[in-house]
C-alpha positions as CSV (number, residue, x, y, z in Angstrom):
1,M,-15.6,-10.8,-6.0
2,R,-12.7,-8.9,-4.5
3,F,-11.5,-5.4,-5.3
4,S,-7.9,-4.5,-4.2
5,Y,-5.6,-1.5,-4.6
6,D,-1.9,-1.2,-4.3
7,P,-0.9,2.4,-3.7
8,R,2.8,1.7,-4.1
9,H,2.3,0.8,-7.8
10,N,-1.1,2.6,-8.4
11,I,-2.7,-0.7,-9.5
12,A,-6.3,-1.8,-8.9
13,Y,-7.4,-5.4,-9.3
14,I,-10.9,-6.8,-9.5
15,R,-10.9,-10.6,-9.0
16,F,-14.0,-12.6,-9.9
17,Q,-12.8,-16.1,-8.9
18,G,-10.9,-17.8,-6.1
19,K,-7.1,-17.8,-6.4
20,S,-5.7,-19.5,-9.4
21,K,-2.0,-20.2,-10.2
22,E,-2.4,-20.2,-13.9
23,V,-4.1,-17.3,-15.8
24,E,-3.5,-15.9,-19.3
25,S,-3.1,-12.1,-19.3
26,V,-4.5,-10.3,-22.3
27,K,-3.3,-6.6,-22.7
28,I,-6.3,-4.6,-23.8
29,S,-4.6,-1.2,-23.6
30,D,-1.6,0.4,-21.8
31,E,-3.8,0.7,-18.7
32,L,-6.1,-2.4,-18.9
33,I,-5.2,-6.1,-18.6
34,V,-7.7,-8.9,-18.4
35,D,-6.7,-12.2,-16.8
36,I,-8.4,-15.3,-18.3
37,A,-8.8,-18.5,-16.2
38,P,-7.9,-21.9,-17.7
39,D,-11.6,-22.6,-18.3
40,G,-11.9,-19.5,-20.5
41,T,-13.8,-17.3,-18.0
42,V,-12.6,-13.9,-16.8
43,Y,-10.5,-14.4,-13.7
44,G,-9.8,-10.7,-13.1
45,I,-9.2,-7.2,-14.4
46,E,-6.1,-5.2,-13.7
47,L,-6.2,-1.4,-13.9
48,L,-2.8,0.3,-14.3
49,N,-2.7,4.0,-13.4
50,A,-5.7,3.3,-11.2
51,N,-6.1,6.7,-9.6
52,E,-6.8,8.4,-12.9
53,Q,-9.1,5.7,-14.1
54,L,-11.2,5.3,-11.0
55,Q,-11.7,9.0,-10.1
56,K,-12.5,10.6,-13.4
57,E,-16.2,11.4,-12.9
58,D,-17.2,9.3,-9.8
59,R,-16.3,11.9,-7.1
60,G,-14.0,9.3,-5.5
61,Q,-16.5,6.4,-5.0
62,I,-17.6,3.2,-6.6
63,S,-21.3,3.0,-7.4
64,I,-22.9,-0.5,-7.1
65,I,-26.2,-0.6,-8.8
66,N,-28.8,-3.4,-8.7
67,E,-30.2,-3.2,-12.2
68,A,-33.4,-5.2,-11.2
69,T,-34.4,-2.8,-8.4
70,G,-32.6,0.4,-9.2
71,E,-31.0,0.4,-5.7
72,L,-27.7,2.3,-5.6
73,V,-24.9,1.9,-3.0
74,A,-22.0,4.3,-3.2
75,V,-18.7,3.0,-1.6
76,P,-16.1,5.7,-1.0
77,L,-12.5,5.1,-2.3
78,S,-9.5,5.9,-0.2
79,I,-7.0,6.1,-3.0
80,S,-3.9,8.2,-2.6
81,N,-0.7,8.8,-4.6
82,A,1.7,7.0,-2.3
């Protein structure tokens, strides 16, 4: 999995699979697009207006939680309005 952010366009992308030339993009809302791989699985999720979506209540960090153990790792985000 790969998380990337483009501050020029304020877009975040979470990619779940290796690079693929062909995906079908499904617009869920004005700020959320899901890319579907040719085999029907989720290829990635695109967040438009990412600053607002990612920093609402998380104090500027991503929380990764292992549901089996309850272990929590907080990864700080360095997102700016560039």
